[in-house]
Backbone atoms as SQL, in Angstrom:
CREATE TABLE atoms (id INTEGER PRIMARY KEY, chain TEXT, resi INTEGER, resn TEXT, atom TEXT, x REAL, y REAL, z REAL);
INSERT INTO atoms VALUES
  (1, 'A', 1, 'MET', 'N', 0.843, -1.190, 0.000),
  (2, 'A', 1, 'MET', 'CA', 0.000, 0.000, 0.000),
  (3, 'A', 1, 'MET', 'C', 0.881, 1.242, 0.000),
  (4, 'A', 2, 'ALA', 'N', 0.456, 2.230, -0.762),
  (5, 'A', 2, 'ALA', 'CA', 1.230, 3.458, -0.890),
  (6, 'A', 2, 'ALA', 'C', 1.121, 4.302, 0.377),
  (7, 'A', 3, 'ASN', 'N', 2.202, 4.987, 0.702),
  (8, 'A', 3, 'ASN', 'CA', 2.226, 5.871, 1.866),
  (9, 'A', 3, 'ASN', 'C', 2.062, 7.328, 1.480),
  (10, 'A', 4, 'ILE', 'N', 2.415, 7.651, 0.250),
  (11, 'A', 4, 'ILE', 'CA', 2.381, 9.038, -0.196),
  (12, 'A', 4, 'ILE', 'C', 0.954, 9.398, -0.611),
  (13, 'A', 5, 'LYS', 'N', 0.529, 10.581, -0.186),
  (14, 'A', 5, 'LYS', 'CA', -0.850, 11.008, -0.402),
  (15, 'A', 5, 'LYS', 'C', -1.236, 11.031, -1.882),
  (16, 'A', 6, 'SER', 'N', -0.357, 11.530, -2.733),
  (17, 'A', 6, 'SER', 'CA', -0.666, 11.611, -4.166),
  (18, 'A', 6, 'SER', 'C', -0.771, 10.214, -4.783),
  (19, 'A', 7, 'ALA', 'N', 0.047, 9.272, -4.291),
  (20, 'A', 7, 'ALA', 'CA', -0.015, 7.901, -4.801),
  (21, 'A', 7, 'ALA', 'C', -1.325, 7.234, -4.396),
  (22, 'A', 8, 'ILE', 'N', -1.767, 7.511, -3.197),
  (23, 'A', 8, 'ILE', 'CA', -3.056, 6.970, -2.725),
  (24, 'A', 8, 'ILE', 'C', -4.194, 7.496, -3.606),
  (25, 'A', 9, 'LYS', 'N', -4.145, 8.785, -3.917),
  (26, 'A', 9, 'LYS', 'CA', -5.170, 9.380, -4.774),
  (27, 'A', 9, 'LYS', 'C', -5.141, 8.774, -6.174),
  (28, 'A', 10, 'ARG', 'N', -3.933, 8.545, -6.715),
  (29, 'A', 10, 'ARG', 'CA', -3.821, 7.962, -8.054),
  (30, 'A', 10, 'ARG', 'C', -4.396, 6.550, -8.097),
  (31, 'A', 11, 'ILE', 'N', -4.204, 5.797, -7.014),
  (32, 'A', 11, 'ILE', 'CA', -4.765, 4.444, -6.934),
  (33, 'A', 11, 'ILE', 'C', -6.287, 4.507, -6.963),
  (34, 'A', 12, 'GLN', 'N', -6.850, 5.469, -6.231),
  (35, 'A', 12, 'GLN', 'CA', -8.307, 5.623, -6.197),
  (36, 'A', 12, 'GLN', 'C', -8.841, 6.011, -7.574),
  (37, 'A', 13, 'VAL', 'N', -8.138, 6.919, -8.248),
  (38, 'A', 13, 'VAL', 'CA', -8.555, 7.355, -9.581),
  (39, 'A', 13, 'VAL', 'C', -8.470, 6.188, -10.568),
  (40, 'A', 14, 'ALA', 'N', -7.404, 5.406, -10.455),
  (41, 'A', 14, 'ALA', 'CA', -7.231, 4.264, -11.352),
  (42, 'A', 14, 'ALA', 'C', -8.356, 3.253, -11.172),
  (43, 'A', 15, 'LYS', 'N', -8.756, 2.999, -9.944),
  (44, 'A', 15, 'LYS', 'CA', -9.862, 2.073, -9.680),
  (45, 'A', 15, 'LYS', 'C', -11.166, 2.601, -10.273),
  (46, 'A', 16, 'ARG', 'N', -11.402, 3.897, -10.097),
  (47, 'A', 16, 'ARG', 'CA', -12.618, 4.514, -10.614),
  (48, 'A', 16, 'ARG', 'C', -12.647, 4.434, -12.149),
  (49, 'A', 17, 'ASN', 'N', -11.508, 4.730, -12.777),
  (50, 'A', 17, 'ASN', 'CA', -11.433, 4.662, -14.242),
  (51, 'A', 17, 'ASN', 'C', -11.599, 3.243, -14.740),
  (52, 'A', 18, 'GLU', 'N', -11.040, 2.277, -14.014),
  (53, 'A', 18, 'GLU', 'CA', -11.171, 0.873, -14.396),
  (54, 'A', 18, 'GLU', 'C', -12.634, 0.453, -14.409),
  (55, 'A', 19, 'LEU', 'N', -13.400, 0.886, -13.409),
  (56, 'A', 19, 'LEU', 'CA', -14.827, 0.552, -13.360),
  (57, 'A', 19, 'LEU', 'C', -15.584, 1.171, -14.537),
  (58, 'A', 20, 'GLN', 'N', -15.262, 2.427, -14.850),
  (59, 'A', 20, 'GLN', 'CA', -15.928, 3.090, -15.968),
  (60, 'A', 20, 'GLN', 'C', -15.583, 2.413, -17.290),
  (61, 'A', 21, 'ASN', 'N', -14.321, 2.062, -17.468),
  (62, 'A', 21, 'ASN', 'CA', -13.897, 1.402, -18.704),
  (63, 'A', 21, 'ASN', 'C', -14.545, 0.033, -18.843),
  (64, 'A', 22, 'LYS', 'N', -14.622, -0.693, -17.745),
  (65, 'A', 22, 'LYS', 'CA', -15.242, -2.019, -17.761),
  (66, 'A', 22, 'LYS', 'C', -16.720, -1.899, -18.128),
  (67, 'A', 23, 'TYR', 'N', -17.390, -0.886, -17.580),
  (68, 'A', 23, 'TYR', 'CA', -18.803, -0.644, -17.865),
  (69, 'A', 23, 'TYR', 'C', -19.006, -0.367, -19.355),
  (70, 'A', 24, 'ARG', 'N', -18.158, 0.503, -19.919),
  (71, 'A', 24, 'ARG', 'CA', -18.294, 0.846, -21.334),
  (72, 'A', 24, 'ARG', 'C', -18.013, -0.352, -22.240),
  (73, 'A', 25, 'SER', 'N', -16.974, -1.110, -21.923),
  (74, 'A', 25, 'SER', 'CA', -16.644, -2.251, -22.784),
  (75, 'A', 25, 'SER', 'C', -17.714, -3.333, -22.687),
  (76, 'A', 26, 'THR', 'N', -18.322, -3.499, -21.523),
  (77, 'A', 26, 'THR', 'CA', -19.408, -4.463, -21.357),
  (78, 'A', 26, 'THR', 'C', -20.624, -4.033, -22.167),
  (79, 'A', 27, 'GLN', 'N', -20.909, -2.739, -22.167),
  (80, 'A', 27, 'GLN', 'CA', -22.022, -2.221, -22.964),
  (81, 'A', 27, 'GLN', 'C', -21.818, -2.520, -24.444),
  (82, 'A', 28, 'VAL', 'N', -20.602, -2.291, -24.922),
  (83, 'A', 28, 'VAL', 'CA', -20.288, -2.534, -26.330),
  (84, 'A', 28, 'VAL', 'C', -20.508, -3.999, -26.665),
  (85, 'A', 29, 'LYS', 'N', -19.982, -4.895, -25.833),
  (86, 'A', 29, 'LYS', 'CA', -20.120, -6.329, -26.082),
  (87, 'A', 29, 'LYS', 'C', -21.588, -6.749, -26.092),
  (88, 'A', 30, 'THR', 'N', -22.380, -6.210, -25.177),
  (89, 'A', 30, 'THR', 'CA', -23.796, -6.560, -25.083),
  (90, 'A', 30, 'THR', 'C', -24.557, -6.119, -26.327),
  (91, 'A', 31, 'VAL', 'N', -24.295, -4.898, -26.782),
  (92, 'A', 31, 'VAL', 'CA', -25.009, -4.375, -27.953),
  (93, 'A', 31, 'VAL', 'C', -24.619, -5.145, -29.211),
  (94, 'A', 32, 'ILE', 'N', -23.345, -5.512, -29.327),
  (95, 'A', 32, 'ILE', 'CA', -22.900, -6.297, -30.485),
  (96, 'A', 32, 'ILE', 'C', -23.557, -7.676, -30.463),
  (97, 'A', 33, 'LYS', 'N', -23.673, -8.260, -29.278),
  (98, 'A', 33, 'LYS', 'CA', -24.310, -9.565, -29.143),
  (99, 'A', 33, 'LYS', 'C', -25.782, -9.491, -29.555),
  (100, 'A', 34, 'LYS', 'N', -26.481, -8.427, -29.140),
  (101, 'A', 34, 'LYS', 'CA', -27.882, -8.248, -29.517),
  (102, 'A', 34, 'LYS', 'C', -28.020, -8.075, -31.025),
  (103, 'A', 35, 'PHE', 'N', -27.085, -7.317, -31.616),
  (104, 'A', 35, 'PHE', 'CA', -27.086, -7.098, -33.065),
  (105, 'A', 35, 'PHE', 'C', -26.935, -8.429, -33.805),
  (106, 'A', 36, 'ASN', 'N', -25.973, -9.234, -33.372),
  (107, 'A', 36, 'ASN', 'CA', -25.731, -10.530, -34.017),
  (108, 'A', 36, 'ASN', 'C', -26.925, -11.472, -33.860),
  (109, 'A', 37, 'GLN', 'N', -27.573, -11.448, -32.707),
  (110, 'A', 37, 'GLN', 'CA', -28.757, -12.281, -32.491),
  (111, 'A', 37, 'GLN', 'C', -29.888, -11.850, -33.411),
  (112, 'A', 38, 'ALA', 'N', -30.079, -10.541, -33.564),
  (113, 'A', 38, 'ALA', 'CA', -31.131, -10.032, -34.445),
  (114, 'A', 38, 'ALA', 'C', -30.859, -10.459, -35.892),
  (115, 'A', 39, 'LEU', 'N', -29.590, -10.405, -36.302),
  (116, 'A', 39, 'LEU', 'CA', -29.238, -10.838, -37.659),
  (117, 'A', 39, 'LEU', 'C', -29.506, -12.326, -37.845),
  (118, 'A', 40, 'ASP', 'N', -29.128, -13.132, -36.867),
  (119, 'A', 40, 'ASP', 'CA', -29.321, -14.582, -36.967),
  (120, 'A', 40, 'ASP', 'C', -30.796, -14.954, -37.035),
  (121, 'A', 41, 'LEU', 'N', -31.633, -14.187, -36.341),
  (122, 'A', 41, 'LEU', 'CA', -33.067, -14.470, -36.343),
  (123, 'A', 41, 'LEU', 'C', -33.781, -13.868, -37.556),
  (124, 'A', 42, 'GLY', 'N', -33.053, -13.068, -38.342),
  (125, 'A', 42, 'GLY', 'CA', -33.637, -12.482, -39.545),
  (126, 'A', 42, 'GLY', 'C', -34.424, -11.210, -39.296),
  (127, 'A', 43, 'LYS', 'N', -34.249, -10.610, -38.131),
  (128, 'A', 43, 'LYS', 'CA', -34.928, -9.350, -37.809),
  (129, 'A', 43, 'LYS', 'C', -34.065, -8.194, -38.316),
  (130, 'A', 44, 'LEU', 'N', -34.168, -7.920, -39.601),
  (131, 'A', 44, 'LEU', 'CA', -33.265, -6.956, -40.224),
  (132, 'A', 44, 'LEU', 'C', -33.560, -5.520, -39.828),
  (133, 'A', 45, 'ASP', 'N', -34.846, -5.187, -39.620),
  (134, 'A', 45, 'ASP', 'CA', -35.188, -3.822, -39.197),
  (135, 'A', 45, 'ASP', 'C', -34.632, -3.533, -37.806),
  (136, 'A', 46, 'GLU', 'N', -34.766, -4.520, -36.924),
  (137, 'A', 46, 'GLU', 'CA', -34.224, -4.378, -35.570),
  (138, 'A', 46, 'GLU', 'C', -32.701, -4.290, -35.619),
  (139, 'A', 47, 'ALA', 'N', -32.090, -5.048, -36.497),
  (140, 'A', 47, 'ALA', 'CA', -30.626, -5.049, -36.637),
  (141, 'A', 47, 'ALA', 'C', -30.137, -3.682, -37.119),
  (142, 'A', 48, 'LYS', 'N', -30.888, -3.043, -38.014),
  (143, 'A', 48, 'LYS', 'CA', -30.506, -1.707, -38.488),
  (144, 'A', 48, 'LYS', 'C', -30.474, -0.717, -37.334),
  (145, 'A', 49, 'GLU', 'N', -31.504, -0.782, -36.489),
  (146, 'A', 49, 'GLU', 'CA', -31.560, 0.122, -35.333),
  (147, 'A', 49, 'GLU', 'C', -30.437, -0.178, -34.349),
  (148, 'A', 50, 'LEU', 'N', -30.172, -1.452, -34.136),
  (149, 'A', 50, 'LEU', 'CA', -29.099, -1.837, -33.214),
  (150, 'A', 50, 'LEU', 'C', -27.731, -1.440, -33.751),
  (151, 'A', 51, 'LEU', 'N', -27.583, -1.422, -35.059),
  (152, 'A', 51, 'LEU', 'CA', -26.300, -1.014, -35.642),
  (153, 'A', 51, 'LEU', 'C', -26.005, 0.449, -35.312),
  (154, 'A', 52, 'LYS', 'N', -27.032, 1.281, -35.308),
  (155, 'A', 52, 'LYS', 'CA', -26.850, 2.683, -34.912),
  (156, 'A', 52, 'LYS', 'C', -26.381, 2.770, -33.466),
  (157, 'A', 53, 'ASP', 'N', -26.963, 1.935, -32.619),
  (158, 'A', 53, 'ASP', 'CA', -26.589, 1.915, -31.207),
  (159, 'A', 53, 'ASP', 'C', -25.161, 1.395, -31.034),
  (160, 'A', 54, 'VAL', 'N', -24.815, 0.371, -31.796),
  (161, 'A', 54, 'VAL', 'CA', -23.451, -0.179, -31.750),
  (162, 'A', 54, 'VAL', 'C', -22.451, 0.900, -32.158),
  (163, 'A', 55, 'ASP', 'N', -22.773, 1.617, -33.230),
  (164, 'A', 55, 'ASP', 'CA', -21.905, 2.684, -33.731),
  (165, 'A', 55, 'ASP', 'C', -21.666, 3.728, -32.645),
  (166, 'A', 56, 'LYS', 'N', -22.741, 4.131, -31.993),
  (167, 'A', 56, 'LYS', 'CA', -22.651, 5.144, -30.947),
  (168, 'A', 56, 'LYS', 'C', -21.793, 4.659, -29.775),
  (169, 'A', 57, 'LYS', 'N', -22.034, 3.439, -29.334),
  (170, 'A', 57, 'LYS', 'CA', -21.290, 2.898, -28.194),
  (171, 'A', 57, 'LYS', 'C', -19.805, 2.732, -28.524),
  (172, 'A', 58, 'LEU', 'N', -19.510, 2.242, -29.728),
  (173, 'A', 58, 'LEU', 'CA', -18.108, 2.049, -30.118),
  (174, 'A', 58, 'LEU', 'C', -17.376, 3.381, -30.235),
  (175, 'A', 59, 'LYS', 'N', -18.022, 4.364, -30.808),
  (176, 'A', 59, 'LYS', 'CA', -17.373, 5.674, -30.935),
  (177, 'A', 59, 'LYS', 'C', -17.155, 6.321, -29.569),
  (178, 'A', 60, 'THR', 'N', -18.112, 6.129, -28.662),
  (179, 'A', 60, 'THR', 'CA', -17.939, 6.642, -27.303),
  (180, 'A', 60, 'THR', 'C', -16.762, 5.963, -26.621),
  (181, 'A', 61, 'ALA', 'N', -16.682, 4.644, -26.757),
  (182, 'A', 61, 'ALA', 'CA', -15.578, 3.898, -26.158),
  (183, 'A', 61, 'ALA', 'C', -14.240, 4.344, -26.744),
  (184, 'A', 62, 'ALA', 'N', -14.210, 4.618, -28.033),
  (185, 'A', 62, 'ALA', 'CA', -12.972, 5.072, -28.667),
  (186, 'A', 62, 'ALA', 'C', -12.594, 6.473, -28.179),
  (187, 'A', 63, 'THR', 'N', -13.588, 7.328, -28.036),
  (188, 'A', 63, 'THR', 'CA', -13.341, 8.683, -27.557),
  (189, 'A', 63, 'THR', 'C', -12.795, 8.675, -26.136),
  (190, 'A', 64, 'LYS', 'N', -13.300, 7.771, -25.321),
  (191, 'A', 64, 'LYS', 'CA', -12.874, 7.674, -23.922),
  (192, 'A', 64, 'LYS', 'C', -11.631, 6.794, -23.740),
  (193, 'A', 65, 'ASN', 'N', -11.010, 6.391, -24.852),
  (194, 'A', 65, 'ASN', 'CA', -9.790, 5.573, -24.842),
  (195, 'A', 65, 'ASN', 'C', -9.965, 4.216, -24.179),
  (196, 'A', 66, 'VAL', 'N', -11.163, 3.661, -24.252),
  (197, 'A', 66, 'VAL', 'CA', -11.379, 2.296, -23.777),
  (198, 'A', 66, 'VAL', 'C', -10.840, 1.332, -24.826),
  (199, 'A', 67, 'ILE', 'N', -11.105, 1.665, -26.103),
  (200, 'A', 67, 'ILE', 'CA', -10.539, 0.909, -27.219),
  (201, 'A', 67, 'ILE', 'C', -9.917, 1.904, -28.188),
  (202, 'A', 68, 'HIS', 'N', -9.088, 1.410, -29.082),
  (203, 'A', 68, 'HIS', 'CA', -8.440, 2.273, -30.061),
  (204, 'A', 68, 'HIS', 'C', -9.451, 2.676, -31.126),
  (205, 'A', 69, 'LYS', 'N', -9.299, 3.885, -31.654),
  (206, 'A', 69, 'LYS', 'CA', -10.268, 4.388, -32.641),
  (207, 'A', 69, 'LYS', 'C', -10.303, 3.528, -33.901),
  (208, 'A', 70, 'ASN', 'N', -9.160, 2.970, -34.294),
  (209, 'A', 70, 'ASN', 'CA', -9.142, 2.115, -35.481),
  (210, 'A', 70, 'ASN', 'C', -9.870, 0.804, -35.235),
  (211, 'A', 71, 'GLN', 'N', -9.785, 0.305, -34.017),
  (212, 'A', 71, 'GLN', 'CA', -10.509, -0.922, -33.673),
  (213, 'A', 71, 'GLN', 'C', -12.012, -0.672, -33.732),
  (214, 'A', 72, 'ALA', 'N', -12.447, 0.477, -33.219),
  (215, 'A', 72, 'ALA', 'CA', -13.866, 0.822, -33.269),
  (216, 'A', 72, 'ALA', 'C', -14.327, 0.939, -34.717),
  (217, 'A', 73, 'SER', 'N', -13.543, 1.609, -35.530),
  (218, 'A', 73, 'SER', 'CA', -13.877, 1.781, -36.944),
  (219, 'A', 73, 'SER', 'C', -13.952, 0.437, -37.654),
  (220, 'A', 74, 'ARG', 'N', -13.002, -0.443, -37.358),
  (221, 'A', 74, 'ARG', 'CA', -12.966, -1.764, -37.990),
  (222, 'A', 74, 'ARG', 'C', -14.198, -2.584, -37.607),
  (223, 'A', 75, 'LYS', 'N', -14.583, -2.543, -36.340),
  (224, 'A', 75, 'LYS', 'CA', -15.756, -3.310, -35.900),
  (225, 'A', 75, 'LYS', 'C', -17.033, -2.782, -36.540),
  (226, 'A', 76, 'ILE', 'N', -17.175, -1.463, -36.613),
  (227, 'A', 76, 'ILE', 'CA', -18.353, -0.865, -37.238),
  (228, 'A', 76, 'ILE', 'C', -18.425, -1.280, -38.706),
  (229, 'A', 77, 'SER', 'N', -17.283, -1.231, -39.375),
  (230, 'A', 77, 'SER', 'CA', -17.229, -1.594, -40.784),
  (231, 'A', 77, 'SER', 'C', -17.632, -3.045, -40.999),
  (232, 'A', 78, 'ARG', 'N', -17.098, -3.934, -40.187),
  (233, 'A', 78, 'ARG', 'CA', -17.396, -5.360, -40.346),
  (234, 'A', 78, 'ARG', 'C', -18.866, -5.670, -40.057),
  (235, 'A', 79, 'LEU', 'N', -19.419, -5.018, -39.036),
  (236, 'A', 79, 'LEU', 'CA', -20.824, -5.266, -38.707),
  (237, 'A', 79, 'LEU', 'C', -21.748, -4.707, -39.789),
  (238, 'A', 80, 'THR', 'N', -21.389, -3.550, -40.340),
  (239, 'A', 80, 'THR', 'CA', -22.175, -2.954, -41.424),
  (240, 'A', 80, 'THR', 'C', -22.139, -3.858, -42.650),
  (241, 'A', 81, 'LYS', 'N', -20.959, -4.386, -42.953),
  (242, 'A', 81, 'LYS', 'CA', -20.805, -5.304, -44.089),
  (243, 'A', 81, 'LYS', 'C', -21.651, -6.551, -43.874),
  (244, 'A', 82, 'LYS', 'N', -21.661, -7.047, -42.660),
  (245, 'A', 82, 'LYS', 'CA', -22.443, -8.244, -42.313),
  (246, 'A', 82, 'LYS', 'C', -23.943, -7.985, -42.536),
  (247, 'A', 83, 'LEU', 'N', -24.412, -6.812, -42.102),
  (248, 'A', 83, 'LEU', 'CA', -25.817, -6.447, -42.288),
  (249, 'A', 83, 'LEU', 'C', -26.144, -6.298, -43.773),
  (250, 'A', 84, 'ASN', 'N', -25.271, -5.640, -44.519),
  (251, 'A', 84, 'ASN', 'CA', -25.522, -5.425, -45.956),
  (252, 'A', 84, 'ASN', 'C', -25.572, -6.747, -46.716),
  (253, 'A', 85, 'ASN', 'N', -24.724, -7.699, -46.330),
  (254, 'A', 85, 'ASN', 'CA', -24.759, -9.008, -46.977),
  (255, 'A', 85, 'ASN', 'C', -26.079, -9.731, -46.709),
  (256, 'A', 86, 'LYS', 'N', -26.632, -9.566, -45.521),
  (257, 'A', 86, 'LYS', 'CA', -27.931, -10.173, -45.202),
  (258, 'A', 86, 'LYS', 'C', -29.054, -9.508, -46.000),
  (259, 'A', 87, 'LEU', 'N', -28.959, -8.183, -46.153),
  (260, 'A', 87, 'LEU', 'CA', -29.992, -7.456, -46.872),
  (261, 'A', 87, 'LEU', 'C', -30.001, -7.813, -48.360),
  (262, 'A', 88, 'VAL', 'N', -28.832, -7.952, -48.944),
  (263, 'A', 88, 'VAL', 'CA', -28.721, -8.236, -50.365),
  (264, 'A', 88, 'VAL', 'C', -28.986, -9.709, -50.643),
  (265, 'A', 89, 'GLY', 'N', -28.317, -10.558, -49.885),
  (266, 'A', 89, 'GLY', 'CA', -28.389, -11.999, -50.183),
  (267, 'A', 89, 'GLY', 'C', -29.268, -12.672, -49.245);
């Protein structure tokens, strides 16, 4: 355990940030899972709406440095491609 006051504060901040990051990443995973389930069940209208939500959550996570911005962009691109393939074929 740290003895210096500033180190104690940094530990508290790190714990708080870890909880926020975990919350955001869990949200992203949940929304992606719902999107994939909607696609598998053939609910394309619901999947379109969920894709907007996925986009929003991923961009928020990237902005808050939970994930890298390129990773967020790549996931959005792949999910959009997946939806478009279902719509066409």
